Every structure is written in structure tokens, then in C-alpha cells.
VEXDREN-2710 file (C-alpha; in Angstrom, 1 decimal):
% VEXDREN-2710
k/r/px/py/pz
1/MET/-4.3/36.0/5.2
2/THR/-1.9/33.1/5.4
3/LEU/-2.8/30.2/7.7
4/THR/-0.2/29.5/10.3
5/THR/0.1/27.1/13.2
6/GLU/-0.8/29.9/15.6
7/ASN/-4.0/31.1/13.8
8/ILE/-5.4/28.1/12.1
9/LEU/-7.4/27.0/15.1
10/LEU/-8.8/30.5/15.7
11/VAL/-9.8/31.0/12.0
12/GLY/-11.2/27.4/11.8
13/SER/-13.3/27.7/14.9
14/LEU/-14.7/31.1/13.9
15/LEU/-15.7/29.7/10.5
16/LEU/-17.2/26.7/12.1
17/PHE/-19.2/28.9/14.6
18/VAL/-20.4/31.2/11.8
19/SER/-21.5/28.2/9.7
20/ILE/-23.5/26.6/12.6
21/ILE/-25.3/29.9/13.3
22/ALA/-25.9/30.4/9.5
23/GLY/-27.2/26.8/9.3
24/LYS/-29.7/27.4/12.1
25/THR/-30.9/30.5/10.2
26/SER/-31.1/28.6/6.9
27/TYR/-33.1/25.8/8.6
28/ARG/-35.7/28.4/9.8
29/PHE/-36.1/30.1/6.4
30/GLY/-35.6/27.1/4.2
31/VAL/-32.4/28.2/2.6
32/PRO/-30.2/25.2/1.7
33/THR/-27.4/24.8/4.3
34/LEU/-25.1/23.6/1.6
35/LEU/-25.3/26.9/-0.2
36/LEU/-24.5/28.9/2.9
37/PHE/-21.5/26.8/3.9
38/LEU/-20.0/27.1/0.4
39/THR/-20.7/30.8/0.4
40/ILE/-19.0/31.3/3.8
41/GLY/-16.0/29.3/2.5
42/MET/-15.8/31.5/-0.6
43/LEU/-16.1/34.7/1.5
44/ALA/-13.3/33.5/3.6
45/GLY/-11.2/32.5/0.6
46/SER/-8.4/34.3/-1.2
47/GLU/-10.8/36.4/-3.2
48/GLY/-13.2/37.0/-0.4
49/ILE/-13.5/39.3/2.6
50/VAL/-11.1/37.4/4.9
51/GLY/-8.6/36.6/2.2
52/ILE/-7.4/33.2/3.3
53/HIS/-5.2/31.8/0.5
54/PHE/-6.0/28.1/0.0
55/ASP/-5.2/26.5/-3.3
56/ASN/-4.4/22.9/-2.4
57/PRO/-6.7/20.3/-4.1
58/LYS/-4.7/17.4/-2.5
59/ILE/-5.6/18.6/1.0
60/ALA/-9.2/19.3/0.0
61/GLN/-9.5/15.8/-1.5
62/PHE/-8.0/14.2/1.6
63/ILE/-10.5/16.1/3.9
64/GLY/-13.3/15.3/1.4
65/ILE/-12.6/11.6/1.6
66/ILE/-12.5/11.6/5.4
67/ALA/-15.8/13.6/5.5
68/LEU/-17.5/11.3/3.0
69/ASN/-16.6/8.3/5.2
70/PHE/-18.5/9.8/8.0
71/ILE/-21.4/11.0/5.9
72/LEU/-21.9/7.7/3.9
73/PHE/-21.4/5.5/6.9
74/PHE/-24.0/7.4/9.0
75/GLY/-26.3/7.5/6.0
76/GLY/-26.3/3.7/6.0
77/PHE/-26.3/3.4/9.8
78/SER/-29.5/5.6/10.0
79/THR/-31.3/3.7/7.3
80/GLY/-34.0/1.4/8.7
81/TRP/-34.2/-1.9/6.8
82/THR/-37.9/-2.2/7.2
83/SER/-38.5/1.1/5.5
84/VAL/-36.0/0.4/2.7
85/LYS/-36.9/-3.2/1.9
86/PRO/-40.1/-2.5/0.1
87/ILE/-38.4/-0.1/-2.3
88/LEU/-35.0/-1.8/-2.4
89/LYS/-35.1/-2.6/-6.1
90/GLU/-36.2/0.9/-7.2
91/GLY/-33.5/2.5/-5.0
92/LEU/-30.7/0.3/-6.2
93/ILE/-31.7/0.8/-9.9
94/LEU/-31.7/4.5/-9.5
95/SER/-28.3/4.5/-7.7
96/SER/-26.7/2.4/-10.4
97/LEU/-28.4/2.4/-13.8
98/GLY/-29.8/5.9/-13.1
99/VAL/-26.4/7.3/-12.3
100/LEU/-24.9/5.6/-15.4
101/LEU/-27.6/7.0/-17.7
102/THR/-27.2/10.5/-16.2
103/ALA/-23.5/10.4/-16.9
104/ILE/-23.9/9.2/-20.5
105/ILE/-26.7/11.6/-21.4
106/LEU/-25.1/14.6/-19.9
107/GLY/-21.6/13.6/-21.1
108/THR/-22.9/13.3/-24.7
109/PHE/-24.6/16.7/-24.5
110/VAL/-21.4/18.3/-23.2
111/TRP/-19.5/16.7/-26.1
112/PHE/-21.9/18.4/-28.5
113/VAL/-21.9/21.9/-27.0
114/THR/-18.2/22.2/-25.9
115/ASP/-14.7/21.6/-27.3
116/PHE/-14.2/18.7/-24.8
117/THR/-13.1/15.4/-26.1
118/TYR/-15.7/12.6/-25.7
119/TYR/-13.9/11.1/-22.7
120/GLU/-13.5/14.5/-21.1
121/SER/-17.2/15.1/-21.6
122/MET/-18.0/11.7/-20.1
123/LEU/-15.7/12.5/-17.1
124/LEU/-17.7/15.7/-16.4
125/GLY/-21.0/13.8/-16.7
126/SER/-19.7/11.1/-14.3
127/ILE/-18.6/13.7/-11.7
128/VAL/-22.0/15.2/-11.4
129/SER/-24.1/12.1/-11.9
130/SER/-24.8/11.4/-8.1
131/THR/-27.3/13.3/-5.9
132/ASP/-27.1/14.8/-2.4
133/ALA/-29.6/14.0/0.3
134/ALA/-28.5/16.3/3.1
135/ALA/-29.8/19.6/1.5
136/VAL/-33.0/17.9/0.3
137/PHE/-34.3/16.7/3.7
138/SER/-33.1/19.7/5.6
139/ILE/-35.4/21.8/3.4
140/LEU/-38.3/19.4/3.8
141/ARG/-37.9/19.4/7.6
142/SER/-37.6/23.2/7.8
143/LYS/-40.9/23.5/5.8
144/LYS/-42.5/20.9/8.1
145/LEU/-43.3/18.6/5.1
146/SER/-43.2/14.8/4.9
147/LEU/-43.4/12.9/1.6
148/ASP/-46.3/10.5/0.7
149/LEU/-45.9/6.7/0.8
150/ASP/-42.4/5.3/0.3
151/LEU/-41.1/8.3/-1.6
152/ARG/-38.8/9.5/1.2
153/PRO/-37.0/6.1/1.8
154/THR/-36.6/5.8/-2.0
155/LEU/-34.8/9.1/-2.2
156/GLU/-32.8/8.4/0.9
157/LEU/-31.6/5.0/-0.4
158/GLU/-30.7/6.5/-3.8
159/SER/-28.9/9.5/-2.4
160/GLY/-26.9/7.3/0.1
161/SER/-25.9/4.6/-2.3
162/ASN/-25.3/6.4/-5.6
163/ASP/-22.0/8.1/-4.7
164/PRO/-20.0/4.8/-5.2
165/MET/-21.2/4.4/-8.7
166/ALA/-20.4/8.0/-9.6
167/TYR/-16.9/7.6/-8.0
168/ILE/-16.2/4.5/-10.1
169/LEU/-17.4/6.2/-13.3
170/THR/-15.2/9.2/-12.5
171/ILE/-12.1/7.0/-12.0
172/VAL/-12.9/5.0/-15.2
173/PHE/-13.2/8.0/-17.5
174/LEU/-10.3/9.9/-15.8
175/THR/-8.2/6.8/-16.7
176/LEU/-9.4/7.0/-20.3
177/VAL/-8.6/10.7/-20.5
178/ILE/-5.1/10.2/-19.2
179/ASP/-4.4/7.1/-21.4
180/GLU/-6.4/7.4/-24.6
181/SER/-4.9/4.1/-25.9
182/GLN/-7.3/2.3/-23.6
183/ASN/-11.0/1.8/-24.4
184/ILE/-14.2/1.4/-22.4
185/ILE/-14.2/-2.4/-22.8
186/SER/-10.7/-2.6/-21.2
187/ILE/-12.0/-0.7/-18.1
188/ILE/-15.0/-3.0/-17.5
189/PRO/-13.0/-5.5/-15.4
190/LEU/-12.0/-2.6/-13.1
191/PHE/-15.7/-1.6/-12.8
192/LEU/-16.8/-5.1/-11.9
193/GLN/-13.9/-5.5/-9.5
194/GLN/-14.7/-2.3/-7.7
195/MET/-18.4/-3.1/-7.3
196/THR/-18.0/-6.8/-6.4
197/ILE/-15.2/-6.4/-3.9
198/GLY/-16.7/-3.3/-2.4
199/GLY/-20.1/-5.0/-1.8
200/LEU/-18.6/-8.2/-0.4
201/ALA/-16.2/-6.3/1.8
202/GLY/-18.9/-4.0/3.2
203/PHE/-21.0/-6.9/4.3
204/GLY/-18.0/-8.9/5.6
205/PHE/-16.6/-6.0/7.6
206/GLY/-20.2/-5.2/8.9
207/LYS/-20.5/-8.7/10.4
208/LEU/-16.9/-8.5/11.8
209/SER/-17.6/-5.1/13.2
210/LYS/-20.7/-6.3/15.0
211/ILE/-18.7/-9.1/16.7
212/VAL/-16.0/-6.7/17.7
213/ILE/-18.4/-4.1/19.1
214/ASN/-20.4/-6.6/21.1
215/ARG/-17.6/-8.7/22.4
216/ILE/-15.1/-6.1/23.4
217/LYS/-16.3/-4.7/26.8
218/LEU/-14.8/-1.2/27.1
219/ASP/-14.7/0.5/30.5
220/TYR/-16.2/3.8/29.2
221/GLU/-19.4/4.1/27.1
222/GLY/-17.8/7.1/25.2
223/LEU/-15.2/4.8/23.7
224/TYR/-17.7/2.9/21.6
225/PRO/-18.2/5.6/19.0
226/ALA/-14.4/5.9/18.8
227/LEU/-14.2/2.1/18.2
228/VAL/-16.8/2.4/15.4
229/ILE/-14.8/5.2/13.8
230/ALA/-11.7/2.9/13.8
231/LEU/-13.7/0.1/12.3
232/MET/-15.2/2.4/9.7
233/PHE/-11.7/3.6/8.5
234/ILE/-10.4/0.0/8.5
235/THR/-13.4/-1.0/6.3
236/PHE/-12.7/1.8/3.8
237/SER/-8.9/1.6/3.6
238/ALA/-8.7/-2.2/3.6
239/THR/-11.4/-2.4/0.8
240/ASP/-9.5/0.2/-1.2
241/PHE/-6.2/-1.6/-0.6
242/VAL/-7.5/-4.8/-2.2
243/GLY/-9.0/-3.0/-5.2
244/GLY/-12.6/-2.6/-4.1
245/ASN/-14.8/0.5/-3.8
246/GLY/-14.3/1.8/-0.2
247/PHE/-17.3/4.2/-0.4
248/LEU/-19.7/1.3/-1.3
249/ALA/-18.1/-0.8/1.5
250/ILE/-18.6/1.7/4.3
251/TYR/-22.2/2.4/3.2
252/ILE/-23.1/-1.3/3.2
253/CYS/-21.3/-1.8/6.5
254/GLY/-23.3/1.1/7.9
255/ILE/-26.6/-0.3/6.8
256/TYR/-25.7/-3.7/8.3
257/LEU/-24.6/-2.3/11.7
258/GLY/-27.5/0.1/11.8
259/ASN/-30.0/-2.8/11.7
260/GLN/-28.2/-5.0/14.3
261/ASP/-28.3/-5.1/18.1
262/LEU/-25.1/-3.3/19.3
263/ARG/-23.7/-2.3/22.6
264/HIS/-24.5/1.4/23.3
265/LYS/-26.1/1.8/19.9
266/LYS/-28.0/5.0/20.9
267/THR/-24.7/6.5/22.0
268/ILE/-23.0/5.6/18.7
269/TYR/-26.0/7.0/16.8
270/LYS/-26.0/10.3/18.6
271/ASN/-22.2/10.8/18.3
272/TYR/-22.3/9.9/14.6
273/ASP/-25.2/12.3/14.0
274/GLY/-23.1/15.2/15.3
275/LEU/-19.9/14.0/13.5
276/ALA/-21.7/13.7/10.2
277/TRP/-23.0/17.2/10.4
278/LEU/-19.6/18.5/11.5
279/MET/-18.0/16.7/8.5
280/GLN/-20.6/18.2/6.1
281/ILE/-19.8/21.7/7.4
282/VAL/-16.0/21.2/7.2
283/LEU/-16.3/19.7/3.7
284/PHE/-18.4/22.5/2.3
285/LEU/-16.2/25.2/3.9
286/ILE/-13.0/23.6/2.5
287/LEU/-14.5/23.3/-1.0
288/GLY/-15.7/27.0/-0.8
289/LEU/-12.2/28.0/0.1
290/LEU/-10.8/26.1/-2.8
291/VAL/-13.0/28.1/-5.3
292/PHE/-11.8/31.3/-7.0
293/PRO/-14.9/33.3/-8.0
294/SER/-13.0/35.1/-10.7
295/GLN/-12.6/31.7/-12.5
296/ILE/-16.3/31.0/-12.3
297/VAL/-17.4/34.1/-14.2
298/PRO/-15.9/33.0/-17.6
299/ILE/-17.8/29.7/-17.6
300/ILE/-21.2/31.0/-16.4
301/SER/-22.8/30.9/-19.9
302/ILE/-21.8/27.3/-20.6
303/GLY/-22.4/26.4/-17.0
304/VAL/-26.0/27.6/-17.2
305/ILE/-26.6/25.5/-20.4
306/ILE/-25.1/22.3/-18.9
307/SER/-26.8/22.8/-15.5
308/LEU/-30.3/23.4/-17.1
309/PHE/-29.9/20.4/-19.4
310/LEU/-29.0/18.2/-16.4
311/ILE/-32.0/19.4/-14.4
312/ILE/-34.6/19.4/-17.3
313/ALA/-33.4/16.6/-19.5
314/ALA/-30.6/14.3/-18.3
315/ARG/-31.9/13.6/-14.8
316/PRO/-35.6/13.1/-15.8
317/ILE/-34.8/10.9/-18.7
318/SER/-32.5/8.7/-16.6
319/VAL/-35.1/8.4/-13.8
320/PHE/-38.0/7.5/-16.2
321/LEU/-35.9/5.0/-18.1
322/SER/-34.6/3.4/-14.9
323/LEU/-38.1/3.0/-13.4
324/VAL/-39.8/2.0/-16.6
325/PHE/-40.5/-1.6/-15.4
326/PHE/-41.8/-0.5/-12.0
327/LYS/-45.4/0.4/-11.1
328/MET/-45.2/4.0/-10.0
329/LYS/-47.4/7.0/-10.5
330/PHE/-46.2/9.6/-12.9
331/GLU/-46.2/12.3/-10.2
332/ARG/-43.8/10.2/-8.1
333/ARG/-41.4/9.6/-11.0
334/LEU/-41.5/13.3/-11.8
335/TYR/-40.7/14.3/-8.2
336/ILE/-37.8/11.9/-8.0
337/SER/-36.6/13.5/-11.2
338/TRP/-36.7/16.9/-9.6
339/VAL/-35.0/15.8/-6.4
340/GLY/-31.6/15.6/-8.2
341/LEU/-29.6/18.0/-6.1
342/ARG/-25.8/18.0/-6.7
343/GLY/-24.0/18.6/-3.5
344/ALA/-20.4/18.5/-2.2
345/VAL/-19.6/15.0/-3.5
346/PRO/-19.3/16.1/-7.2
347/ILE/-17.0/18.9/-6.1
348/VAL/-14.8/16.4/-4.2
349/PHE/-14.7/14.2/-7.3
350/ALA/-13.8/17.2/-9.4
351/THR/-10.5/17.4/-7.5
352/TYR/-9.3/14.1/-9.0
353/PRO/-8.8/15.7/-12.5
354/LEU/-7.0/18.6/-10.8
355/LEU/-4.5/16.2/-9.1
356/ALA/-4.2/14.2/-12.3
357/GLY/-3.1/17.4/-14.1
358/ILE/-5.3/16.9/-17.2
359/GLU/-5.6/19.8/-19.6
360/LYS/-9.1/21.0/-18.8
361/ALA/-9.1/20.1/-15.1
362/ASN/-9.7/23.7/-13.9
363/MET/-12.6/24.2/-16.3
364/ILE/-14.2/20.9/-15.2
365/PHE/-13.8/21.9/-11.5
366/ASN/-15.4/25.3/-12.0
367/ILE/-18.3/23.9/-14.1
368/VAL/-19.0/21.2/-11.5
369/PHE/-19.0/23.9/-8.7
370/PHE/-21.3/26.0/-10.8
371/ILE/-23.7/23.1/-11.4
372/SER/-23.8/22.2/-7.7
373/VAL/-24.7/25.8/-6.7
374/THR/-27.3/26.3/-9.4
375/SER/-28.8/22.9/-8.6
376/VAL/-29.3/23.9/-5.0
377/LEU/-30.7/27.3/-5.9
378/ILE/-33.2/26.0/-8.5
379/GLN/-34.2/22.6/-7.2
380/GLY/-33.4/22.9/-3.5
381/THR/-35.5/26.0/-2.9
382/SER/-38.4/24.6/-4.9
383/LEU/-38.7/21.1/-3.4
384/PRO/-41.6/21.9/-1.0
385/ILE/-43.5/23.8/-3.7
386/VAL/-43.1/21.0/-6.2
387/ALA/-44.1/18.4/-3.6
388/LYS/-47.3/20.3/-2.8
389/TRP/-48.0/20.9/-6.5
390/LEU/-47.8/17.1/-7.2
391/ASN/-49.9/16.3/-4.1
392/LEU/-47.1/14.3/-2.6
393/ALA/-46.5/16.4/0.6
394/LEU/-48.2/15.6/3.9
395/PRO/-48.1/18.3/6.6
396/ILE/-46.3/17.3/9.8
397/LYS/-48.6/18.1/12.8
398/GLU/-47.2/20.4/15.4
399/ARG/-47.0/18.7/18.8
400/PRO/-44.8/19.0/21.9
401/GLU/-41.9/16.5/21.9
402/SER/-41.9/14.3/25.0
403/LYS/-38.8/12.9/26.6
404/ILE/-39.4/9.5/25.2
405/ASP/-39.7/11.1/21.7
406/LYS/-36.3/12.7/22.1
407/PHE/-34.9/9.4/23.5
408/LEU/-36.1/7.4/20.4
409/ASP/-36.1/10.1/17.7
410/ASP/-33.6/8.0/15.7
411/ILE/-36.1/5.1/15.3
412/PRO/-39.7/5.8/14.6
413/LYS/-42.2/3.5/16.5
414/THR/-45.9/3.0/16.3
415/ALA/-46.7/0.9/19.3
416/MET/-45.6/0.3/22.9
417/LYS/-46.1/-2.7/25.2
418/GLU/-45.1/-3.6/28.8
419/ILE/-43.6/-7.1/29.3
420/LYS/-42.8/-8.6/32.7
421/ILE/-39.8/-11.0/32.9
422/SER/-40.6/-14.2/34.7
423/LEU/-38.2/-16.0/37.0
424/ASN/-37.7/-18.7/34.4
425/SER/-37.3/-16.5/31.4
426/LYS/-34.6/-17.3/28.9
427/ALA/-33.5/-13.7/29.0
428/VAL/-32.6/-13.6/32.7
429/ASN/-29.0/-12.7/33.4
430/LYS/-28.3/-12.0/29.7
431/PRO/-27.3/-8.6/28.2
432/ILE/-29.8/-7.1/25.9
433/VAL/-27.3/-7.2/23.0
434/GLU/-27.4/-11.0/23.1
435/LEU/-31.2/-11.4/23.0
436/GLY/-31.5/-11.0/19.2
437/PHE/-34.4/-8.5/19.1
438/PRO/-35.8/-8.0/15.6
439/PRO/-34.8/-4.8/13.8
440/ASN/-36.5/-1.6/14.8
441/THR/-37.9/-3.2/18.0
442/LEU/-36.2/-2.1/21.2
443/ILE/-36.4/-1.8/25.0
444/ALA/-37.1/1.9/25.8
445/ILE/-37.2/1.7/29.6
446/ILE/-36.8/-1.0/32.3
447/LYS/-38.7/-0.7/35.5
448/ARG/-36.8/-2.5/38.3
449/ASN/-37.7/-2.3/42.0
450/GLU/-39.6/1.0/41.6
451/GLU/-36.7/2.5/39.7
452/TYR/-36.6/3.3/36.0
453/ILE/-33.5/2.4/34.0
454/THR/-32.4/3.6/30.6
455/PRO/-31.0/0.5/29.0
456/ASN/-28.1/-0.1/26.6
457/GLY/-26.8/-3.1/24.8
458/SER/-24.8/-4.3/27.9
459/THR/-27.7/-3.9/30.4
460/ILE/-28.3/-7.3/32.1
461/ILE/-32.0/-8.5/32.2
462/GLU/-33.1/-9.5/35.7
463/ALA/-36.1/-11.6/36.9
464/PHE/-39.3/-9.5/37.5
465/ASP/-38.0/-6.6/35.4
466/VAL/-40.8/-4.8/33.5
467/LEU/-39.7/-3.9/30.0
468/VAL/-41.3/-1.1/28.0
469/VAL/-40.9/-2.4/24.4
470/LEU/-41.5/-0.4/21.3
471/SER/-42.1/-1.9/17.9
472/GLU/-43.4/-1.0/14.5
473/ASN/-45.8/-3.9/14.2
474/GLN/-47.4/-6.9/16.1
475/GLU/-44.9/-9.3/14.5
476/GLY/-42.2/-7.5/16.4
477/PHE/-44.0/-8.0/19.8
478/ASP/-44.6/-11.6/19.0
479/LYS/-40.9/-12.2/18.3
480/VAL/-39.9/-10.3/21.5
481/GLU/-42.3/-12.3/23.7
482/GLU/-40.9/-15.5/22.2
483/ILE/-37.4/-14.4/23.0
484/LEU/-38.4/-13.4/26.6
485/SER/-40.5/-16.5/27.3
486/PRO/-39.5/-19.3/29.7
END
């Protein structure tokens, strides 16, 4: 089937519908959604049942970059600073040094077992050096498991922040493959430039975006998510334009904004949650369409060897070496080693060699695709079992979800308190967004003249309002009472 202007919407919507239904089924039975989306894409591809011919890595890469913007930004936006702060060092070390070690160890192994040049081997190692969080936590949720102590935020931080490092390594070694006259030392300035500018731009655009969101009063609440999308793409493209890492910038920008008081923050969160899932589905489908199964068969044997080495050796060695100076139980280190799923991001990065036209680009792409699939099959399906085996899994108690749970399901709370606003309170006649509430402390409901109001950032506080405030700790309540005092 050839895609035309007339049928592309029909075919696309049908594939999207099938993927969503399949995702619901996979959630129930613990089958990784990533695998199903890729499979649906392959079945719809030129060698599949539907027979849609798609062989355009440039379009796939463009869609992939757009999708990664949404996925990485929302990953940062949904990251609570209070949960990440205690394990910040471990997470950042894993997402930087851990990724570098994985790339070097796996690349060296590929150099020994294949006819790849050293730089080609390191390119392959770099492409698959980052991990994917989406499949991991969808499986844990479907099995109703939660992880012990700070293990979950550690994995979330690593998975959300390690893609920029893998991207930089991919670009660096692709440059060396194309121009062998250069050496690694000559690329170091590029590496430092990407990381430094990317980090600073992310923080800078985050502060600027907060000002824009809170000061521009739009007539419609639904426009605020659209405004954030514009700011997100400006952050990525402007950072990339000046030579920084756009992926790192939007992730840091997302973390900053997610931990600030914003107008209609819940609306932004809910919209981005849906958009991030949509982008994951679209990304996996497109990458599935791009794959030709007949080209995967010849590389199965070497693909199995490389994939098993990555799972059994490269990932564990890099994790244990990265965490050697941290106090952490062996079981936790081992589980972090096992949670090394390779998802759609490596497949997107594998399109860069295709577009560069290097000699072994097709083989690299097919090996990367095979590694991603086998990683999900082997590691993804066994995550709950390994967590229980290592005594790191805590069962989630079944309980009916109340309206307030659904209302606040994006920010977990542990305590609630009612606070009445006095006539002389400093908060009277001020919008909530200007009060400066501490992170992860918010106003759930306002009782005003026997009516209950669901507040947002632009809601004006009035005298004699009764605020239902939720916070993770007493310090949060103390700060709120100080803000609301006369």
C-alpha cells in the first residue's frame, strides 16, 4: 500500500486505534507496550500484512526528534524535586558516567567480535547506551508493584536524563567515523560545549518560561498547554542553534517548570501526559514501519551475542563502577543493572548513521533494533520477578480511588490541613501563582460561601476563604501558614 493524501489519515488513525487497544491489553497482562507498538508498525510495514511502504529515515528521524521533545520534557515536568534530591548524585552519575562506560565496554566488545572499525564499534555502543523508562514502569504498574526506598526515583532520573549523553556520544563517534583524520581529543571541546550550553540554556529557558506562563493572561485555559509546547520547542531549537544539547535543555527546563507554581499547572500536566503517550505510540509505530524484517534475520546471531553481552556484562559493569563510591546495598545495584531496557531512543539515534550514509549504517540500524526488542523481551518481562527475588518489591494495596485522588494523582501527598484566610492575610486579593508555595505543596480545594472551588494558578484568594492544603511534610504546612499569615 502506498500512502496518499487521501488515505494517510485513515491508515494513521486505524493504526493509532489498534495501538491504544493493544496497549490496554498489554497493561493488563504485563506485556511491554513498546514491543506491541513496534510489532504493529512492522505488521503494517512493507513486509507485513498491510504492506505500507515506508523507507524514509529522514522523516522517521524528524518525527522521532519531535516525539522525544514531548517525552523528555514531560519526564522532567513530572519529576518531583523532593523525591529526586536525595538521590541526585547517584542518578546523574548513572546518566553520565554510566552511559559513557556502557558505550565504551560494549563498543570494545563489538570491535572484537565483528569486522567493524573501532569507531564504528563505539558508534554502535553509543547508540544503545541509554535506557528507557516508559516500558519499565508500565510493567511495574500493571503488576501492582512498587519499588523499595529511593529505587524508583533513581531509575526515573537516570532514564530521563541519560538520553542527552547518549546523543552526544552518538554524534561524536559518527563524526569520527565520517572523518577518520580527527581523533577523540579533538572532539572533547564539542562534548563540553554541548553539555555546558545545554545545561545552562535549559535552566535559563526554564526561568524565562515561568515568567511568560505566569504573566501572560490568556482568555482560555486550554491555550496554556499550547503555550508550553511553543516554549518547549523554542528551548530545544534555540539551544541546538547555538551549539548546545537541545535534549538536555528541554529535560532540565521540564524539571524546573514542574517544580514551580504555574498558572493552570494541572491542566498543563494532564495535557502533556496524554501528548507524551501519543508521541510514544507514534514514535514506536514509525520505527516499526521503518524496519524490514528480512534484513533482521541475517544479523540475528551477532545480534544475540551483542545483546546478551550488553545485558549480562556491559550494563552491570558500568552500573557497579559508577556507584562504587556510594553506599548502596548489593541487591539495589543489581536491580539497577537489570533495569537497563533499550527503547525507541536508540532506534531514533540509529537513523543518524543512515542519513550520514556510512558504509555499515543498515547493519548498525538492524542490530540496534534487534537489541531493543530482545532487551524488552528479556529484561522487561522479568522486572517484577527480579524485584521480588531481590526483596525490593512492595505490593500496592488495592483501594478505591476517590475524586481527590484522581484530582491529585500527579503529585503524591501524605497530609491534609484546612487553613482559614483572615481579613488581614497577605494573600488576600492575590492569585495563587504569586504566593510562592513550596514545591509539592498545593491548594486542593477552596471553600467560599458554602461553595467549593477547584483552584488554579490564576484563582484569587479572598478573605475568609477556607483552603484545603496538601503537603508531604510539616515543613510545607509551616511555610504555607507563614505565606498566608497577616
